[in-house]
N, C-alpha and C positions, 0 to 999 in steps of 0.2 A: 504494500500500500504506500504509494509515494505521495508527495505533497499535493500534486494535482488531484489525485483521487480524494484526498481529505477535503480539498476545497470544493470539489464537485458534489460530494455526498454530504458534507457538513459533519462527517464523523472523524473521530480522532484515532490515529493509528494505534496508540496504546490501548484504546478501549475495544478494538475489534480483533486484534491478533489472538488466535486460539479459539475464536468463537465460530459457530456455524452460520451458514447463510440465513437460516430461519431465526437465529438469535439476533443477527444484525438487522435483518429486514423482515419483521414479523408479517405473517399472513401469506397471501398468494405470491407476492413478489419474491420473498425468500425461498418459497417452495419451488418457484419456477427457476430461480438461479440454481438451486440444488439439482433440479432435473437436468438443466443444461450441463452442469459440471459432470454429472454421472454419464451423460451421453458422450461427452468428449473422452472420459476415462475408459468407457466400455468399448467405444468404436475406434478410438485412436485417431479420429478425424477432427479437423478444425471446424469449429461451429461459429457462424456469424448470424446474429439475430438482432432485431430491433427490440429494445426494452423500454418499458414505461415505468417511471418512478414517481410515486406520489410522496411529496415531502412538504416541508414548511414553505418552500418556494413555489408550490403548486405542482401541476403536471409537467414533467420533463421527459424528454425522449433521448435515448442513447443508442448508438450502434455498439454492440458488444461482440468482440472477437475473442474466442477462447481456443487455445491450441495445446496439444499434449506435450509434456516434457518426458523425454526418454533417457534411459541409462545407456551405458556402452553396449548392452545386449539388445537394444531397441525395445526394451520393455517400458510401457507407460508407467511412470512413477508419480506423476502429478500433472498440473496444468498451469498455464499462465493466461491471464485475461487482460484485455485492453478495452477501454471504453472511450468513445468519442461522443460528446454531447451534440445533438442535432436539433435541439428544441427550436431555435430560430428558423432553421431550414423547414421544419415541419410546419411552423406557423406561417411561413411564407407560402408554402405549398397549399395550405388550407385557404389562405387569402386568395391565391390564384384560382383554386377550385371554386371558391365562393363567387369571385368576379366572373367566372365563366358561366355561371348559372343564375346570377342575380344582377339586378340593376345597380350600378355604382352609386347613383344619387339617393334613391329611396330605400335600397336594401331589399326591395321586393323581388320575387322570382322573375326571371326573364322569360322569353317565349319558349326557349328550350326546356327549362324546368317546368313551366306551366303545362306543356304538352305531356310531360311525364306524370304530372298531377292529374291531368285530364284522363289519361289512360287508366290511372288507378281509380278515378271517380267512375268511369264507365264500367270497369270491372266490378266495382262495388255495387253499382246500380243493377247489373245483371244478377249478382249473387243475392241481393236483397229484394230483387223484383220491384224496385222503385225507379225513380228518375234522377237525373243530374241536370243542372241548369248551367249553361254557358252564356255569360253576359259580356258583350263587347261594349266597352264604355269609352266615350270620347268626351273630353271637356269642352264645353262651349265657351267661346270668348277668351280662350287661353292665350292666343296670339296677341290680343290687345293688352294683356298684362305685361308680356315681354316688351311690347312696343312702347307702352306708356310708363311703366315702372322699372323696366330693365330686367335682364336675365337673372340676376340674383333674386329678384322678387319672384320671377317665374319658378326658380328652383324652390324657393320657400313655399310657394303655392302647391307645387307637386308633392313636397314632403308632407304638408298639412293634409292634402287630399288623400295621400296614401294612408295617413293615420286615420282619417275619417272613414275611409272605406273599410279598413280593418275593424273599426269600432262598430260598424253596421252589420257585421256578419259573425257567425260562430267561428271558433278557432279552427274547426275542421275545413272551413272554406279556404280557397286559395285566391289571393289578390295578387295579380302580376302586372308589371309594366312591360308592354310589348312594343311601344313606340314613344314618340315625343310626349304627346298628351293622350295616348291610347292605353287603356288598361283592360285587363281580362279578369273576370271573376268566375270562379268555378265553385258551384255549391252542390254538395252531395246530400243524399237523404231527402230529396224532394218527393213527397208522396203524391202530389198532383201538380200539373203544369202551372196552375194558377197560384201555387204557393210562392212562385218566384216574383209575382207582382208586388207584394208588400215589401220585399227586399229592395226592389228597384225604386219604389216610392220613397223608402227610407233613405236610400243613397241620394236621390235627387234632392230631397229636403235638406240633408246634411251639407251637401256640396253647394247648395244655393245660398247658404249663410255667408255673409261677407267675411273675408279674411283680412285682418288689419296688418299692414306692412309699413313700418316707419310713419305711422300716423295717417296713412292713406288706406283706402279700402279697395280690395280686389273682389269683384263680384263675378262669379262663374255660374254656369249651368252645366248640366251633363245630359248627354243623349245616350240611351242604352238600348241595344238590340239583344233579344233573348232567344236562344235556341235551347230546346229540351231534348235530351237523350233518354230513352230511345225513340221518342215520338218523331223527332226530326232527323233521325239517323244516328249512327254510332261511329262514323268515320271522323276522326278528330279534325283534320283540316277542313272538311266540309262543314262541320258544326260551327267552327270559328268563322268561316266565310259566310254562312247563313246568318249568324249573329251580327256580323259586320254589315251585311246588306240591310238587315232590319234596323240597325243603328242609323244608317243613312236615310231610311224612310223617316225616322224621327227628325233628323237634320232638315230634311226637305219639307217637313210639315210644321216647322216652327221651333224646333229644338226643345231642350229641357223636358224630356219625357222618355217614355219607353215603348217599345213595340216587340211583340212576339213574331217569330218567323211565320210568314204566310198571313199575318194579320192585315186586314184591309181597313181603310178608313182612318178615323181618328185614333191616335195613340194615347196611352195613359200619361198622367203627369205625376208630380211628386206629392208628398204629404203636406 
């Protein structure tokens, strides 16, 4: 146990010499270290593994390499282990994975992850013999916020809108940002298509409330197109496209409302 090992583990050399893995690291961590040691001793092969250590500094990650020590007769008499901490690398990898599937500004899932969630929602609807709602949401008058108050204000509005949408639905629902001011909402456990209407009205009412930015008010609306699976199909891209088309019917009929796929005439409004 060298000085670097003491610094990384927070343990003192004098307090660990002569003790077992389980005594030094209680619980599953020490047991796993012991299993690794035995594998190297029994097979005579070098073992490289990624280890997780929970300590006062939080969750930390290490690459552990253990190799056998042999005598002059090539008999394994012990082993030597080396560890390299990779916590920062793991965190950077996690950030990269998160950015690949989430919107950088709002932290909401992006289109790729929302499709994964939609696939799960469709599978759940089939198993539970109920429906899933796909809502394509476009913010009305968002461009005017950017033009009159600036892009920082626009970012603030998007963040606040993301928070509002999440507050309007259950935790099991997925709110995703798939474009500049375009969002997708996936709701599971819909027992009847008309169950989606109150959710749409709640969202319209919440988003219509003024957002104060630097003493000025940003007033938005939202147009929502709704597709229901399996009533309107079960193919993901088609459901999103149908909901998008329904949203444009709302735009063309006066904005700040909602329409179901195939619905003709006047669309619904907010609460």
